[in-house]
C-alpha positions, 0 to 999 in steps of 0.5 A: 828511690821515692820516699814513701808517703806512708809508713804503712798502708793497710789495704782493706777496711775489714775485720783484719785491716781495722783490728791492725790499724787500731792496734798500731794506733794505740801503741806508742812505738808507732806514734808519728808514723803515718798509716793509711787504711784504704777501702772502697767504702768502709761499709759495715757488713750485716754480720755477727762474729762469735768466738770462745775466750777465757775470762775477760777479753779486749773486746768485751765492751763490744760483746752483746751476749755471752754464754757459758753453756751450749748444746750439740744435738742430733736425732739420737744425742742432746749433749750439754756443753759446759764451756768453763773456763771458756765463754762463748761471746757474740759481737755485732759488726755494726758495733765493731765498725762504729767504735773502731772507725770512730777511734781511727778517725780521731787518731792523728796517725791514721788516715782513712782513704776511700779508694780501690787498690788494683795492684801493689808493686813490691819493688817500687812499693807503690799501690795503684788505686782507682783514684790515686797511687800510694807509696809505703814502706810496707803494705798489709794486703787483705785482698784475696788471691782468686787463684785458690778457686782454680788451684787443684792441689789444695782442698776447698769447701764452703761454709755458707749460711743464712740466718734469721733474727727472730722475735716471738710473742711468747717465751721460746728460748733459753738465753743462757744456752746456745746451740753449736750444731743441731743435725735434726734437719737433714740435707741429702748427702751433705754436712748441714746443721742449724746454729741457734744463738738465743739473746733473750727468751723471745729473741734469737739468731737462727742460722742454717749452715752448710759445710759443702763443696757446693753452693745452693740457692737462697730459697734452700736456706729459707725452706730449711729455716722455716722447717726448723722453726715449725718442726723443731721449735714448734713456732707459728707466730714469729717476726723476722727482724734481720737477715744475715747471709755469708759464704766463707771459703774453708781451704788449706790454700797457702794464701800466705805465699803472697808475703814478700819483704814489703807486703804482708797478706792479712785476713782471709787473704792471708790464711787467717780464717781457721780452715776447718771451722771458718772462725776468724775473729780471735784468729785475727786478734792473735795474728795482729798481736804477732805482727805488732810484736814482729814490727817492734822486734825488727822481724818480718811482719809475716814471720810466724803467723801461720802454724804449719802443723795445724794447717796440715791438720786442717787440710786433712780434715777438709779433705775428709769432708770434701770426699765424704760430705755425707759423713759430716754429722758422724764426724762432728758427733765424734768430735763433740762427744769424745772430747771436752769443750776445753779440749776442743777449744784448745785444739781449735785455738792451736794451743795443744801439744802433740799428745793432746793432738793425738787424743783428738785425732784418735777420737775421729779415727776412721779409714776416711781419715787415713786415706785423707792423711796419705792424700795430703802427705803424699 
């Protein structure tokens, strides 16, 4: 068999691929092992990542804003979320990509290659690209299996959104408090809310977000954002400085089934996005750490990356939303008013015990969840 040119090949220079490459390049265990990161263009996406975290974190140098308090708002409720011991943190993709690519380019063990991989042969351990072929002892593959779009066994809804970064002439925002969900603007028969990240008294990112089985036209987001600024914030004079859009699949489809002895699926293509929330940044960090731990201990790289218990929980939750999308506000109101932020974050971080899980489940209890439980179990 041909001797592989690279020890590892990482297919895709997105969040997962770059985090993994950075972690490998920094660990002395992997010194001297040639690693290729292959991506068509290493283009920096126009996006913002947010996550909750206790205390100091390894990405703090890239964090542009933190909040210790949040809000959950409906027409009847305006609840303050006191996050301690957590903080809610924001990282701009442009800062992440600039720093990580700069560090990787300086590494003697990392090679950044612009190419598009179409196929990986798990037997010959060869990846076929548009311009070249690449051999490796192991591949980390972030490509998303399109089968999830046609699969009828698992639930799929979309988190889709559009956000405006705006500036105002007069002080408008409270920069020490963000809004996790604001349901005061309704979209007929759908789970939809506004998300507000104030950076200063005159600057904020405002996103209108859907968790729905359907997608919508671009003009719909604009209409809802304009309404929020006019009706909720009472703003007439503002300037849009940046626009973000995104579509995130929220699904319990088993992307990780693509793992083989020589290929490990990563990122969205490896089920690393939290199916019930769409959050990915810290989930990626945790799974990258687990991969490195597995490699150093001689385990299969993909071993233990997915918690099956929480994947089942997510599947039930998604099934409820898919079949009762008009009840999203009711479901999230129970979630945020009957549990503390610490309980919520610990549960979403998949760090809770069975008894703690049951407390969360009982707070959401309804006939819809019972029906979804039996649909998913049987």
